[in-house]
C-alpha positions as CSV (number, residue, x, y, z in Angstrom):
1,M,54.7,118.2,-2.6
2,Q,56.7,119.9,-4.9
3,K,53.4,120.6,-7.2
4,A,51.6,121.7,-4.1
5,R,54.3,124.3,-3.3
6,F,53.9,125.6,-6.6
7,L,49.9,125.6,-6.7
8,I,50.3,127.9,-3.3
9,T,53.1,129.9,-5.1
10,A,50.6,130.8,-8.3
11,I,47.7,131.2,-6.1
12,L,49.7,133.4,-4.0
13,A,51.1,135.4,-7.0
14,S,47.8,135.9,-8.4
15,L,46.2,137.5,-5.4
16,V,49.1,140.0,-5.2
17,T,48.8,140.7,-8.7
18,T,44.9,141.2,-8.2
19,L,44.8,143.5,-4.9
20,A,47.8,145.9,-6.4
21,G,47.2,145.9,-9.8
22,C,46.7,149.2,-11.1
23,S,46.7,150.3,-15.4
24,S,46.4,153.9,-16.4
25,E,44.7,152.3,-19.4
26,E,41.8,151.4,-17.4
27,I,41.7,155.0,-16.2
28,L,41.8,156.6,-19.7
29,M,38.6,155.0,-20.9
30,P,38.4,156.4,-24.7
31,E,41.5,154.3,-25.0
32,I,40.1,150.8,-24.1
33,V,36.9,148.9,-26.1
34,G,36.6,146.1,-23.3
35,S,37.6,144.8,-20.3
36,V,40.9,144.3,-18.8
37,R,41.5,140.6,-17.6
38,H,44.0,139.6,-14.9
39,P,47.2,138.7,-15.9
40,T,48.3,134.9,-16.5
41,Y,51.8,133.8,-15.5
42,E,51.7,130.4,-17.7
43,T,51.1,131.3,-21.8
44,T,51.2,129.0,-24.6
45,F,54.7,129.4,-25.1
46,P,57.7,128.2,-23.0
47,K,59.7,130.9,-21.0
48,T,62.5,131.7,-23.6
49,T,66.0,131.6,-22.1
50,E,68.6,132.0,-24.9
51,S,69.5,135.5,-25.6
52,V,69.3,137.1,-29.1
53,P,73.2,136.7,-30.7
54,E,75.0,140.3,-31.0
55,Q,75.3,140.0,-34.9
56,L,71.5,139.3,-35.8
57,G,72.2,139.8,-40.1
58,Q,68.9,140.7,-42.1
59,N,66.9,137.7,-39.4
60,L,63.6,140.5,-39.9
61,R,64.0,140.8,-43.2
62,G,60.6,141.1,-45.1
63,R,59.0,142.1,-41.8
64,I,57.1,145.2,-41.4
65,I,56.4,146.2,-37.9
66,V,54.3,149.4,-36.9
67,V,55.7,150.8,-33.7
68,D,54.0,153.0,-31.9
69,A,55.2,155.6,-29.1
70,G,51.7,156.4,-27.1
71,H,50.4,159.7,-26.9
72,G,52.2,162.9,-27.7
73,G,51.2,166.5,-28.3
74,R,48.4,168.0,-26.4
75,D,48.0,164.3,-24.5
76,P,50.9,164.1,-22.1
77,G,50.2,160.5,-21.2
78,C,50.8,160.1,-17.6
79,G,53.9,161.8,-15.3
80,E,52.8,165.1,-14.2
81,V,51.3,163.4,-10.9
82,G,54.2,160.6,-10.5
83,Y,57.9,160.9,-9.4
84,S,58.7,161.7,-13.6
85,R,60.7,164.5,-14.5
86,L,59.5,164.1,-18.2
87,P,56.1,163.4,-19.1
88,E,55.2,159.4,-20.5
89,K,55.0,161.2,-24.3
90,T,58.5,161.8,-24.2
91,L,60.0,158.7,-22.8
92,V,58.1,156.4,-24.8
93,L,59.3,158.3,-28.0
94,A,62.7,157.7,-27.0
95,I,62.2,154.3,-26.2
96,A,60.4,153.5,-29.5
97,K,62.9,155.6,-31.4
98,D,65.6,152.9,-30.0
99,I,63.4,149.7,-31.1
100,E,63.1,151.2,-34.8
101,I,66.9,151.6,-34.7
102,Q,67.3,148.1,-33.5
103,L,64.3,146.5,-35.5
104,K,65.9,148.0,-38.6
105,A,69.1,146.4,-38.2
106,C,68.2,143.1,-37.9
107,G,66.3,143.7,-41.5
108,A,62.6,145.2,-40.6
109,K,60.7,147.8,-42.4
110,V,59.5,149.7,-39.3
111,I,56.5,152.5,-39.7
112,M,56.4,154.9,-36.8
113,T,53.0,156.3,-35.7
114,R,54.7,159.7,-34.8
115,T,58.3,161.2,-34.9
116,A,58.2,163.9,-32.4
117,D,55.9,165.8,-30.0
118,Y,52.9,165.7,-32.1
119,F,49.2,164.1,-31.5
120,V,48.0,161.2,-33.5
121,P,44.6,159.7,-32.9
122,L,44.2,156.3,-31.4
123,D,41.9,155.2,-34.6
124,D,44.6,156.5,-37.0
125,R,47.3,154.3,-35.4
126,A,45.3,151.3,-35.4
127,E,44.6,151.7,-38.8
128,T,48.7,152.5,-39.8
129,A,48.7,148.8,-39.0
130,E,46.0,147.5,-41.2
131,K,47.0,149.9,-44.2
132,Y,50.6,148.4,-44.2
133,K,49.9,145.1,-43.8
134,A,52.0,145.0,-40.1
135,D,53.8,141.8,-39.2
136,L,53.2,143.0,-35.7
137,L,51.9,146.8,-34.1
138,L,54.1,147.2,-31.5
139,S,52.4,150.2,-29.1
140,I,55.0,151.7,-26.0
141,H,53.7,152.9,-22.7
142,I,54.3,153.9,-19.7
143,D,51.8,153.0,-16.6
144,S,50.3,155.2,-13.5
145,C,48.6,154.3,-10.5
146,P,47.4,155.9,-7.4
147,K,49.3,153.2,-5.4
148,G,52.9,154.1,-5.4
149,Y,54.2,151.0,-4.6
150,V,53.3,149.2,-8.1
151,S,55.8,148.6,-10.1
152,G,57.5,146.6,-13.1
153,P,56.6,146.5,-17.1
154,T,53.3,145.1,-18.0
155,V,52.8,143.4,-21.7
156,Y,49.2,143.4,-23.2
157,T,47.3,141.7,-26.2
158,A,43.7,141.7,-27.4
159,D,41.5,139.7,-25.5
160,K,41.1,137.6,-28.6
161,A,44.9,138.1,-29.5
162,C,46.0,135.8,-32.5
163,Y,48.7,133.1,-32.1
164,Q,51.7,135.7,-33.4
165,S,50.1,138.2,-30.9
166,R,50.2,135.9,-28.1
167,K,53.6,134.4,-29.0
168,V,55.5,137.5,-29.5
169,A,54.0,139.1,-25.9
170,N,55.0,136.1,-24.0
171,S,58.6,136.1,-25.8
172,I,58.9,139.7,-24.6
173,Y,57.8,139.0,-21.2
174,S,60.2,136.1,-20.9
175,S,62.9,138.8,-22.2
176,F,62.0,140.8,-18.8
177,V,62.0,137.6,-16.6
178,T,65.6,136.2,-18.0
179,E,66.9,139.9,-17.3
180,G,65.3,139.9,-14.1
181,I,63.2,142.4,-14.2
182,G,60.5,142.3,-12.1
183,S,57.0,142.0,-14.6
184,K,53.4,142.0,-14.0
185,G,52.8,139.5,-16.7
186,I,50.8,139.1,-19.5
187,R,47.2,140.8,-19.3
188,Y,44.5,141.0,-22.1
189,A,42.5,144.0,-22.6
190,D,41.0,145.5,-25.7
191,F,42.6,148.7,-26.2
192,R,42.1,150.4,-29.7
193,V,45.5,149.6,-30.7
194,L,45.1,146.2,-30.1
195,A,41.3,145.3,-30.9
196,K,40.4,148.0,-33.6
197,H,42.3,146.4,-36.2
198,S,43.2,142.6,-37.4
199,R,47.0,142.7,-37.5
200,P,48.6,141.2,-34.8
201,A,49.6,143.7,-32.1
202,V,51.4,143.8,-28.3
203,L,51.3,146.8,-25.8
204,V,53.8,147.4,-23.6
205,E,53.7,149.2,-20.4
206,C,57.4,149.5,-19.6
207,G,57.1,150.6,-15.8
208,Y,55.2,152.7,-13.6
209,L,56.3,156.5,-13.4
210,T,54.2,156.3,-9.8
211,N,56.7,154.4,-8.7
212,I,59.9,156.3,-7.8
213,K,62.1,153.7,-8.8
214,D,60.1,152.8,-12.0
215,A,60.7,156.7,-12.8
216,Q,64.3,157.4,-12.3
217,K,65.2,154.2,-14.3
218,L,62.8,155.2,-17.0
219,N,64.4,158.6,-17.0
220,N,68.1,157.1,-17.5
221,R,68.9,157.2,-20.8
222,W,70.7,154.2,-20.2
223,Y,67.9,152.5,-18.9
224,Q,65.6,153.4,-22.1
225,K,68.2,151.9,-23.9
226,K,68.2,149.2,-21.9
227,I,64.5,148.0,-21.7
228,S,63.8,149.3,-25.5
229,K,67.1,146.2,-26.4
230,L,64.4,143.7,-24.2
231,I,61.6,144.7,-25.8
232,S,63.3,144.0,-29.5
233,D,64.9,141.4,-28.4
234,G,61.5,139.6,-27.6
235,V,60.3,140.9,-31.0
236,I,63.0,139.8,-33.1
237,L,63.2,135.7,-31.7
238,A,59.1,135.5,-31.3
239,L,59.2,136.8,-35.7
240,G,63.0,136.1,-36.5
241,E,64.7,133.4,-38.4
242,I,67.7,132.7,-36.0
């Protein structure tokens, strides 16, 4: 009986996600190489329930992580048609800088693809991961959708992602779930920042600026720091040696 209930719940969740799912990256065709696969809620890795200790020491020492704040300069990303007073490019830069601080505090070498409001071509972002032989390229975005009720963060890996990419993606997703933030799960899409290089990579859509509640939270500095910590915690648990 319990198995039957679980199966029915999983089918309904998949149906709702399929009907409601929408990604700004599906619309911005220059950013994607292939197609977006429907999300999965069961991965190779179990959900992480432990939290990251406050004193982490140097457990990311030797790790090289490229943190990519999406869009920038002439490319504002989403937000102009949503509920946000700030464009995506501004919000994701703030979140990316918070992540940079947190990962550096754990001993990682962090390379930012941009540190201010300027445009960086997608292929250059991918090349940065290749150039530095990064242990991870972490790309930060915020989504949009014509359906205003669609909300919550989504974690992406490339369609044929390596083990380390999938491990980090699952760890970040689990971090959201553990905190009680409704996530749209893990999806697979060959975005250029995920597929145009050979290094492990994950892209996180932090929510939807076309959803009024998500937009209000993402414009709040407290929430920006909260979501950056959850993403960082996921990376640390996946790549660190606690």
